[in-house]
C-alpha positions as CSV (number, residue, x, y, z in Angstrom):
1,M,9.2,5.6,18.2
2,I,10.5,2.1,18.8
3,D,13.9,1.1,20.1
4,L,15.8,-0.8,17.4
5,S,19.2,-0.6,19.0
6,F,19.3,-4.3,19.5
7,T,19.7,-4.7,15.7
8,Q,23.4,-3.7,16.4
9,D,24.0,-6.7,18.6
10,S,26.3,-9.2,16.9
11,Q,24.5,-12.3,18.3
12,W,21.1,-11.0,17.1
13,V,22.6,-10.2,13.7
14,N,24.1,-13.7,13.4
15,K,20.8,-15.3,14.2
16,R,19.1,-13.0,11.7
17,E,21.7,-14.0,9.0
18,E,20.7,-17.7,9.4
19,V,17.0,-16.8,8.9
20,W,17.9,-14.5,5.9
21,V,19.4,-17.4,4.0
22,Q,15.9,-19.1,3.6
23,I,14.2,-15.8,2.9
24,E,16.6,-14.9,0.2
25,E,16.2,-18.3,-1.4
26,D,12.4,-18.0,-1.3
27,L,12.4,-14.4,-2.8
28,S,15.3,-14.8,-5.3
29,D,13.0,-15.8,-8.2
30,E,10.6,-13.0,-7.5
31,Y,12.9,-10.0,-6.9
32,R,16.0,-8.6,-8.5
33,K,19.3,-8.4,-6.6
34,K,18.9,-4.7,-5.8
35,E,15.4,-5.3,-4.5
36,L,16.6,-8.2,-2.3
37,E,19.3,-5.9,-0.9
38,E,16.6,-3.4,0.1
39,I,14.4,-6.0,1.8
40,K,17.5,-7.4,3.6
41,S,18.4,-4.0,4.8
42,Y,14.9,-3.5,6.3
43,F,14.9,-7.0,7.7
44,F,18.1,-6.2,9.6
45,T,17.5,-2.6,10.6
46,G,13.8,-1.8,10.4
47,K,14.6,1.3,8.5
48,L,12.9,2.0,5.2
49,S,14.9,3.1,2.1
50,S,13.9,6.4,0.6
51,H,14.3,5.1,-2.9
52,Y,12.6,1.7,-2.6
53,K,9.0,1.1,-1.6
54,L,8.2,-2.0,0.3
55,S,4.7,-3.3,0.3
56,D,2.7,-3.0,3.5
57,R,2.8,-6.8,3.8
58,A,6.6,-6.8,3.5
59,K,6.8,-4.0,6.1
60,F,4.8,-6.2,8.5
61,I,6.5,-9.5,7.9
62,Y,10.1,-8.4,7.8
63,F,10.1,-5.8,10.6
64,P,12.8,-6.8,13.2
65,V,10.4,-6.5,16.2
66,Q,7.8,-9.3,15.9
67,S,5.7,-8.6,19.0
68,P,2.6,-6.5,19.8
69,Q,4.8,-3.4,20.3
70,G,6.4,-3.9,16.9
71,W,3.1,-4.6,15.1
72,D,1.6,-1.5,16.7
73,Y,4.5,0.5,15.4
74,V,4.3,-1.0,11.9
75,F,0.5,-0.5,11.6
76,E,0.6,3.1,13.1
77,C,3.8,4.4,11.5
78,L,4.8,2.4,8.4
79,V,1.7,0.9,6.8
80,Q,0.1,3.2,4.3
81,D,-3.2,1.5,3.5
82,P,-5.6,1.0,6.5
83,G,-7.1,-1.9,4.6
84,H,-3.9,-3.8,5.3
85,F,-5.2,-4.6,8.8
86,K,-8.0,-6.6,7.4
87,E,-5.7,-8.3,4.9
88,E,-3.3,-9.3,7.7
89,L,-6.1,-10.6,9.8
90,Y,-7.1,-13.2,7.1
91,K,-3.5,-13.8,5.8
92,C,-2.2,-14.8,9.3
93,A,-4.8,-17.5,9.4
94,S,-3.6,-19.0,6.1
95,W,0.1,-18.3,6.0
96,A,2.6,-17.2,8.6
97,P,6.2,-16.8,7.8
98,R,7.3,-19.8,9.8
99,H,10.9,-19.7,8.8
100,I,11.0,-16.1,10.1
101,W,8.8,-16.3,13.2
102,S,8.8,-18.7,16.0
103,L,5.7,-20.6,17.0
104,E,5.4,-18.4,20.0
105,Q,5.4,-15.3,17.8
106,E,2.8,-16.8,15.5
107,I,0.5,-17.5,18.5
108,L,1.1,-14.0,19.8
109,L,0.1,-12.6,16.4
110,W,-3.2,-14.5,16.5
111,D,-3.8,-13.0,20.0
112,Y,-2.8,-9.6,18.8
113,L,-5.1,-9.7,15.7
114,L,-8.1,-11.6,17.2
115,G,-8.1,-10.3,20.7
116,D,-8.9,-12.3,23.9
117,G,-10.3,-15.3,22.2
118,L,-14.0,-14.5,23.0
119,Y,-16.5,-14.5,20.2
120,Q,-16.6,-11.1,18.5
121,E,-18.6,-9.9,15.6
122,S,-15.8,-7.6,14.6
123,I,-12.2,-6.8,15.4
124,K,-10.9,-3.3,15.8
125,S,-7.2,-2.3,15.3
126,R,-5.4,-1.5,18.5
127,V,-3.8,1.6,17.0
128,P,-4.7,4.0,14.2
129,V,-3.6,2.5,10.8
130,G,-2.3,4.0,7.6
131,K,-1.5,7.4,6.4
132,N,-4.9,8.8,7.5
133,Q,-4.4,7.4,11.0
134,E,-7.8,5.8,11.3
135,Y,-8.8,2.9,13.5
136,V,-9.9,-0.1,11.4
137,E,-12.8,-2.3,12.2
138,V,-13.2,-5.6,10.4
139,K,-16.4,-7.6,10.5
140,I,-15.4,-11.2,10.9
141,H,-16.6,-13.7,8.4
142,H,-16.3,-16.8,10.7
143,A,-17.0,-19.3,7.9
144,K,-14.3,-17.7,5.7
145,L,-11.9,-17.7,8.6
146,M,-12.6,-21.3,9.4
147,Y,-12.2,-22.3,5.8
148,I,-8.8,-20.6,5.6
149,I,-7.7,-22.3,8.8
150,M,-8.9,-25.7,7.7
151,A,-7.3,-25.4,4.3
152,T,-3.8,-24.8,5.7
């Protein structure tokens, strides 16, 4: 389990409100009001609604703890599809939620997903992922990764 008690801190909530304004604007064309309310609730509390299903990507992006501890928790406890680890590995190279995460968090995500920076043929998840709780190993396609990085 992860400690989310800080989500009750008024200073943290105020900062999160400022970030939410941009997120809501970005998502308003794509989601109905009720869906936005569910995403907002998760963004502020880290608790999933029993009657609204967030995508694994949304669970990852909008979780209140954007750190290795938080990402471990999301992959191990919230993500359903183990393939999401591979998806996140390539998506973080092309798109990071810059209005949500700081540059430091973005760099930390790179380190989290890609390891210690040494050349590796494949990357293995740090925790078991998905409903079947399996470790995921992704063979790195370096040309694809470099293309994604260069295109952004």
